C-alpha positions as CSV (number, residue, x, y, z in Angstrom):
1,M,-13.3,55.6,-15.3
2,K,-12.2,53.9,-12.8
3,R,-8.8,54.5,-12.0
4,P,-6.3,51.3,-12.0
5,G,-5.4,51.3,-8.6
6,R,-8.9,51.3,-7.2
7,A,-9.9,48.8,-9.7
8,R,-6.5,46.4,-8.1
9,R,-8.0,46.9,-4.5
10,N,-11.3,45.9,-5.3
11,R,-10.1,43.0,-7.3
12,W,-8.2,42.5,-3.7
13,W,-11.1,42.6,-1.7
14,L,-13.2,40.5,-3.7
15,A,-10.3,37.6,-3.2
16,L,-10.0,38.2,0.5
17,A,-14.0,38.0,0.5
18,G,-14.0,34.6,-1.5
19,L,-10.6,33.6,1.2
20,A,-13.1,34.1,3.7
21,L,-16.3,32.0,2.6
22,L,-13.8,29.5,1.5
23,A,-12.5,29.4,5.4
24,L,-15.9,29.7,7.0
25,A,-17.4,26.9,4.5
26,A,-14.3,24.7,5.5
27,F,-15.3,25.6,9.3
28,F,-18.2,24.5,8.9
29,F,-17.4,21.1,7.1
30,M,-14.5,20.5,9.3
31,W,-15.5,21.0,13.0
32,R,-16.3,18.0,15.1
33,P,-16.4,18.8,18.9
34,A,-14.2,17.0,21.3
35,L,-15.3,14.2,22.9
36,P,-15.0,13.9,26.7
37,A,-11.7,11.5,28.1
38,Q,-13.2,8.5,29.2
39,A,-11.0,5.9,30.5
40,A,-12.1,2.1,28.9
41,P,-13.4,-0.6,30.4
42,A,-10.7,-2.6,32.9
43,R,-11.8,-5.8,31.2
44,F,-12.9,-7.1,28.0
45,D,-14.2,-10.4,27.0
46,S,-11.0,-12.6,25.7
47,A,-12.6,-14.1,22.7
48,L,-13.5,-10.8,22.0
49,V,-10.3,-9.3,22.4
50,A,-9.1,-12.6,20.4
51,R,-10.9,-11.7,17.4
52,G,-9.4,-8.2,17.6
53,A,-6.3,-9.3,17.1
54,K,-7.2,-11.6,14.1
55,L,-9.2,-8.0,12.2
56,S,-5.9,-6.1,13.0
57,K,-3.7,-8.4,11.0
58,L,-6.0,-8.2,8.4
59,G,-6.0,-4.5,8.5
60,M,-2.1,-4.5,8.7
61,C,-2.4,-1.6,11.5
62,A,1.3,-2.7,12.6
63,A,2.6,-1.9,9.7
64,C,1.8,1.6,9.7
65,H,1.4,2.1,13.6
66,T,4.6,0.7,14.5
67,V,8.2,1.8,13.5
68,D,10.4,0.2,16.4
69,P,9.8,-3.6,16.7
70,S,9.9,-3.6,20.6
71,K,7.1,-0.3,20.6
72,P,4.3,-2.1,18.9
73,F,1.5,0.6,17.7
74,A,3.3,3.2,19.4
75,G,3.4,5.1,15.7
76,G,6.3,7.4,14.8
77,L,6.1,5.5,10.8
78,A,6.5,8.1,8.3
79,V,3.9,7.3,5.5
80,K,4.9,9.3,2.9
81,T,2.4,11.3,0.1
82,P,2.4,13.5,-2.9
83,F,1.3,16.2,-0.5
84,G,3.9,15.4,2.0
85,A,4.8,12.9,5.1
86,V,2.1,12.0,8.1
87,Y,3.3,10.3,10.4
88,S,1.4,7.5,12.3
89,T,0.3,8.1,15.6
90,N,0.6,5.8,18.8
91,I,-2.6,3.8,19.2
92,T,-1.4,1.9,22.1
93,P,-3.8,2.8,25.6
94,H,-1.3,4.7,26.6
95,A,-3.6,7.5,28.4
96,G,-1.3,11.0,28.1
97,T,0.4,10.1,24.3
98,G,-2.1,7.2,22.9
99,I,-5.7,6.3,22.7
100,G,-5.9,5.4,26.8
101,N,-8.8,8.0,27.4
102,W,-10.5,7.5,24.5
103,S,-14.3,6.2,24.4
104,F,-15.5,3.6,22.4
105,D,-17.4,6.3,20.1
106,A,-14.2,8.0,20.1
107,F,-12.4,5.5,18.8
108,E,-15.5,4.8,16.3
109,R,-16.0,8.6,15.5
110,A,-12.1,8.5,14.3
111,M,-12.2,5.2,12.1
112,R,-15.4,5.8,10.3
113,Q,-15.2,9.9,10.2
114,G,-11.2,10.5,9.8
115,V,-11.7,12.5,13.4
116,A,-9.4,12.3,16.4
117,R,-11.2,12.2,20.1
118,D,-9.8,16.4,20.3
119,G,-12.0,16.8,16.9
120,R,-9.1,17.6,14.3
121,L,-9.4,15.9,11.5
122,L,-7.3,12.9,10.2
123,Y,-5.2,13.0,7.2
124,P,-6.7,10.3,4.7
125,A,-3.3,8.4,4.9
126,F,-4.8,6.3,7.3
127,P,-7.4,4.6,5.6
128,Y,-10.7,5.4,7.8
129,N,-12.2,5.4,3.9
130,H,-12.2,1.9,4.3
131,Y,-12.8,1.4,8.0
132,T,-16.1,3.2,7.8
133,R,-18.0,0.5,6.2
134,M,-17.0,-2.2,9.0
135,A,-19.4,-4.6,10.7
136,P,-20.3,-3.1,14.2
137,E,-19.0,-6.2,15.6
138,D,-15.5,-5.6,14.1
139,M,-15.1,-2.3,15.7
140,R,-15.7,-3.7,18.8
141,A,-13.6,-6.3,18.8
142,L,-10.7,-4.1,17.2
143,Y,-11.6,-1.6,20.6
144,A,-11.1,-4.5,23.0
145,Y,-8.0,-5.7,21.2
146,F,-6.1,-2.2,21.3
147,M,-7.5,-0.9,24.8
148,T,-5.0,-4.6,26.1
149,R,-1.9,-3.7,24.3
150,P,1.1,-2.6,26.5
151,A,0.4,1.2,27.2
152,L,4.0,3.1,25.8
153,A,4.4,6.2,25.8
154,A,5.3,7.8,22.5
155,P,4.7,11.5,21.4
156,A,2.9,12.0,18.0
157,R,5.3,13.5,15.8
158,E,4.7,17.0,13.6
159,N,3.2,15.9,10.1
160,R,5.8,17.4,7.1
161,M,3.4,18.5,4.6
162,R,3.8,21.0,1.8
163,F,1.6,24.3,1.9
164,P,-0.9,24.3,1.6
165,F,-2.1,20.8,3.0
166,G,-1.0,21.3,6.4
167,F,-4.3,23.4,6.6
168,R,-6.2,20.6,8.3
169,P,-9.5,21.8,7.1
170,L,-9.0,21.2,3.2
171,V,-9.4,17.4,4.5
172,A,-13.1,18.2,4.7
173,F,-13.5,18.8,1.2
174,W,-11.6,15.4,0.7
175,N,-14.1,13.9,2.3
176,L,-17.6,15.6,0.8
177,L,-15.3,13.8,-2.1
178,Y,-14.5,10.6,-1.0
179,L,-15.9,9.3,1.8
180,D,-18.8,7.0,2.2
181,E,-20.1,6.2,5.1
182,S,-23.0,4.1,3.5
183,P,-23.3,0.5,5.3
184,W,-21.4,-2.5,3.4
185,Q,-23.6,-4.5,1.2
186,F,-23.3,-7.9,0.4
187,D,-23.8,-9.6,-2.7
188,A,-27.1,-11.7,-3.0
189,R,-25.9,-12.8,-6.5
190,Q,-22.2,-14.2,-5.0
191,P,-21.5,-17.2,-2.8
192,A,-20.8,-16.6,1.5
193,E,-17.1,-17.2,0.7
194,W,-16.5,-14.4,-1.9
195,N,-18.9,-12.0,0.4
196,R,-16.3,-12.7,2.8
197,G,-13.3,-11.9,0.4
198,A,-15.0,-9.0,-0.9
199,Y,-15.6,-7.7,2.8
200,V,-11.9,-7.6,3.5
201,A,-10.3,-7.3,0.7
202,N,-12.3,-3.5,0.4
203,V,-13.0,-2.6,4.4
204,L,-10.6,-4.8,6.5
205,A,-7.3,-5.0,4.4
206,H,-8.3,-1.8,2.7
207,C,-6.2,-3.2,-0.9
208,G,-7.4,-0.5,-2.8
209,A,-5.9,1.6,-1.4
210,C,-2.0,0.4,-3.0
211,H,-3.6,-1.6,-5.9
212,T,-6.0,1.5,-6.6
213,P,-5.4,4.8,-8.7
214,R,-5.6,7.9,-6.7
215,T,-6.7,11.1,-8.5
216,L,-4.9,14.2,-8.2
217,L,-6.6,15.3,-5.1
218,G,-5.3,11.8,-3.5
219,G,-8.1,9.9,-3.2
220,P,-9.2,6.7,-4.9
221,D,-10.4,6.7,-8.3
222,L,-13.3,4.2,-8.3
223,Q,-14.0,3.8,-12.0
224,R,-10.6,2.5,-12.3
225,R,-11.1,-0.2,-9.3
226,F,-8.2,-2.7,-8.7
227,D,-6.3,-1.0,-12.0
228,G,-2.7,-0.4,-10.2
229,G,-1.7,2.2,-7.7
230,E,1.2,2.5,-5.6
231,A,2.9,2.2,-2.4
232,G,5.4,3.7,-0.5
233,G,7.4,4.2,-3.8
234,W,6.7,0.9,-5.4
235,Y,4.2,0.2,-8.2
236,A,1.4,-1.6,-6.5
237,P,0.2,-4.0,-9.8
238,A,-3.6,-4.4,-11.0
239,L,-5.5,-7.1,-9.2
240,N,-8.1,-7.4,-12.3
241,S,-8.2,-8.1,-16.1
242,K,-5.7,-5.9,-16.3
243,S,-2.9,-7.7,-14.0
244,P,1.0,-7.4,-15.6
245,S,1.6,-11.1,-13.9
246,P,3.1,-13.8,-17.1
247,L,1.7,-16.2,-16.0
248,P,-1.8,-16.8,-14.6
249,W,-2.6,-17.4,-11.0
250,T,-5.0,-20.3,-9.4
251,R,-7.2,-19.6,-6.2
252,E,-4.7,-21.7,-4.4
253,H,-1.3,-20.3,-5.7
254,L,-2.8,-16.7,-4.6
255,E,-4.0,-17.9,-1.7
256,Q,-0.6,-19.4,-0.8
257,Y,1.2,-16.4,-2.2
258,L,-1.0,-13.9,0.4
259,R,-0.2,-16.5,3.6
260,T,3.6,-16.4,2.4
261,G,4.7,-14.4,0.2
262,I,5.4,-16.9,-2.3
263,A,4.0,-19.4,-4.8
264,P,5.1,-21.9,-7.4
265,E,5.6,-19.9,-11.2
266,H,5.4,-16.3,-9.5
267,A,7.5,-13.8,-8.1
268,A,8.0,-13.5,-4.4
269,A,6.7,-10.7,-2.5
270,A,8.3,-7.6,-2.0
271,G,8.4,-3.9,-0.9
272,P,5.5,-3.1,1.3
273,M,3.8,-6.8,0.1
274,Q,6.2,-8.3,2.6
275,D,4.1,-6.3,5.8
276,V,1.5,-7.2,3.9
277,V,1.9,-11.1,3.5
278,R,3.5,-11.0,7.7
279,N,-0.1,-10.1,8.7
280,L,-2.1,-12.3,7.0
281,G,-0.2,-14.9,7.8
282,Q,-1.2,-14.5,11.3
283,A,-4.9,-13.6,10.5
284,D,-7.4,-16.2,10.2
285,P,-7.2,-19.1,7.6
286,A,-10.2,-18.8,6.6
287,D,-10.5,-15.0,6.1
288,V,-7.3,-15.4,3.9
289,A,-8.6,-18.3,1.8
290,A,-11.8,-15.8,1.5
291,L,-9.5,-13.1,0.3
292,A,-8.1,-15.2,-2.0
293,T,-11.6,-16.1,-3.9
294,Y,-12.7,-12.8,-4.1
295,L,-9.2,-11.5,-5.6
296,H,-8.9,-14.2,-7.9
297,S,-12.7,-13.7,-9.1
298,Y,-10.9,-10.0,-11.0
299,L,-7.5,-11.6,-11.9
300,R,-8.9,-14.6,-13.5
301,Q,-10.2,-12.4,-16.3
302,A,-6.0,-11.2,-17.1
303,P,-5.5,-13.2,-20.4
304,A,-2.5,-15.4,-20.2
305,R,1.1,-13.9,-21.6
306,A,2.6,-17.2,-22.1
307,T,2.9,-21.1,-20.8
308,P,5.5,-21.5,-18.3
309,A,7.5,-23.9,-21.1
310,Q,7.6,-20.5,-23.2
311,Q,8.5,-18.7,-19.8
312,A,11.9,-20.9,-19.5
313,G,15.6,-20.9,-20.5
314,P,18.2,-18.4,-20.2
315,L,17.7,-14.8,-21.6
316,P,19.6,-14.4,-24.9
317,A,22.7,-11.9,-25.3
318,P,21.2,-9.0,-27.4
319,G,21.4,-9.0,-30.8
320,D,23.7,-6.7,-33.3
321,Q,21.0,-5.2,-34.6
322,D,19.2,-4.0,-31.4
323,P,18.7,-0.4,-31.9
324,D,20.4,0.2,-28.4
325,L,22.9,-1.9,-28.6
326,A,25.2,-0.1,-26.0
327,R,23.1,0.1,-23.6
328,M,21.5,-4.1,-24.1
329,R,25.1,-5.0,-24.2
330,L,25.7,-3.5,-20.4
331,G,22.7,-4.6,-19.3
332,Y,23.3,-8.4,-20.5
333,E,26.8,-8.0,-18.7
334,T,25.7,-6.9,-16.0
335,Y,22.9,-9.6,-15.5
336,A,25.4,-12.4,-16.0
337,M,27.6,-11.2,-13.8
338,A,25.1,-10.5,-11.0
339,C,21.9,-12.5,-11.7
340,A,22.2,-15.3,-13.9
341,S,23.7,-18.1,-11.3
342,C,20.7,-17.6,-9.2
343,H,17.9,-17.2,-11.4
344,E,19.0,-19.4,-14.5
345,P,18.4,-22.9,-12.7
346,G,14.7,-21.9,-12.1
347,R,13.5,-22.1,-8.8
348,G,11.8,-25.8,-7.1
349,P,11.0,-26.4,-3.3
350,G,14.0,-26.4,-1.1
351,S,16.0,-25.3,-4.1
352,G,17.1,-22.0,-3.0
353,A,17.5,-21.0,-6.3
354,A,15.7,-17.9,-7.6
355,L,12.8,-17.3,-9.9
356,Q,13.9,-17.6,-13.5
357,L,12.9,-14.3,-14.7
358,R,10.7,-14.2,-17.5
359,K,8.3,-15.1,-15.0
360,A,8.9,-12.2,-12.5
361,V,5.7,-9.7,-13.1
362,A,8.3,-6.3,-12.5
363,L,9.4,-7.2,-15.6
364,Y,5.9,-6.7,-16.9
365,D,4.9,-3.9,-14.9
366,P,3.6,-0.5,-17.1
367,D,6.3,1.4,-14.1
368,P,10.0,0.7,-13.6
369,R,9.5,1.3,-10.0
370,S,9.5,-2.0,-8.5
371,L,11.7,-3.7,-10.5
372,V,14.2,-0.9,-10.1
373,R,14.1,-0.3,-6.1
374,I,14.0,-4.8,-6.1
375,I,17.4,-4.4,-8.1
376,R,18.8,-1.9,-5.4
377,E,17.2,-3.2,-2.4
378,G,17.3,-6.7,-2.8
379,I,14.2,-8.9,-0.6
380,A,14.9,-9.4,3.0
381,P,12.5,-11.3,5.7
382,P,12.0,-9.9,8.7
383,E,14.6,-10.0,10.5
384,G,14.9,-13.1,12.7
385,E,12.5,-15.1,10.6
386,P,13.3,-17.4,7.5
387,G,12.2,-16.7,4.3
388,R,13.1,-16.2,0.7
389,W,16.2,-13.6,0.1
390,M,17.9,-11.4,-2.5
391,P,20.7,-9.7,-1.6
392,G,20.6,-5.8,-2.9
393,F,23.1,-4.5,-5.3
394,A,22.9,-0.6,-4.5
395,T,26.7,-0.6,-3.3
396,L,27.6,-2.8,-6.3
397,L,25.8,-1.4,-9.4
398,G,26.2,2.2,-10.6
399,D,23.0,4.1,-12.1
400,A,23.9,3.2,-15.8
401,Q,24.2,-0.7,-14.5
402,V,20.9,-0.7,-12.7
403,T,19.3,1.3,-15.9
404,A,21.3,-1.0,-18.3
405,L,20.2,-4.3,-16.6
406,A,16.5,-3.3,-16.1
407,A,16.0,-2.1,-20.1
408,Y,18.0,-5.6,-20.4
409,L,15.3,-7.6,-18.6
410,R,12.3,-5.6,-19.7
411,R,13.3,-6.1,-23.6
412,Y,15.0,-9.6,-24.0
413,G,13.0,-11.2,-20.4
414,A,9.4,-9.5,-20.7
415,G,9.8,-8.5,-24.7
416,A,8.0,-5.5,-24.2
417,E,8.5,-1.6,-25.1
418,P,10.3,-0.1,-23.4
419,W,9.6,1.9,-20.3
420,A,10.1,5.8,-21.1
421,D,10.5,6.6,-17.8
422,L,13.4,4.4,-16.8
423,D,16.3,6.8,-15.1
424,E,13.9,8.8,-13.9
425,A,12.6,6.2,-11.5
426,A,16.3,4.9,-11.0
427,K,17.0,8.4,-9.8
428,K,13.8,8.3,-7.2
429,A,14.8,5.4,-5.9
430,R,18.6,6.4,-5.3
431,E,17.1,9.3,-3.4
432,Q,14.5,7.1,-1.5
């Protein structure tokens, strides 16, 4: 009969052997050679650079790689993930701290495989799993654009990942599950504009990175493409038949929204979507029109919740029979004090008034995060730029008022079931 101590030691040896095999497998899958340092060409064709500039807007490159507007593309922005914070890197042509000594081959490998010039695996907070299917001519245009930006010294910041996700070889297994390097395929059954929009949405603009749910391992759940997801602590609504929008989208209104962040009968862009529309507004208009055509082919499948007439008029006071009367009364009082004067008149061209809240998509989201954050943080255009503005109420309203207001708007504005996680959402919004 084996002694208990020996059996325990055997189990430890087996566990260590398993870990060693796992480490060897990880090394086999993750190892990539460093590519030699190589200066970019001294000159690029101006048309190629201009094309790369437009493509960079579609890719929202500046949104993630710029934390200081005076230092575009110098990196340093914290991208928060469930596994920790990943800091964006310097993608200016600075030889010491940027990509100035990256050849085109090194740049393309990073974009298609998520591998830095020195062979390190990049975290998939950088959406290389979308860029991997980019057309070769687009890849060269982007390289030409970035290599002609001002070279800025900005050392990389250290990522802050939770254990064990700071162990980069794990990314190799993520790539095995989620990285599809096959070329983008156009659908011969669809017209050219739809196909262009599909390529823009799924490759360049990587819409699914926010609007598709993720698995427990952080990969896109492609069985639920565009079913709604998350972006920087905000809920990113579904872009298909599950869209929570209270009123249907027309293709024209969707195109207008993508370029400006505002469209008739729809809420203004807020949170991370503001950066998206800011970039799309500077992209090629034909590409934005194609993107609208493609996304609308999915959004038009969503059922209409109500007509514009049913979405009009002031919100009522809670009835005496309301089962949560105290909270609803506090929510109504907060609405009357902070919201009604702007939102009840209704928004018109140049009116300066706000959208009537029955039409605001955040009330219909299956998740309360966006509404809570809009209440707390407001909506503001980029500094120095015109745009619709809403003040934030974080310093004026306590948690009880914020949650009561959100609960009231959900019930009396959207006519929907209460959010189960409203209090937790308010707590997380306060901690952002």
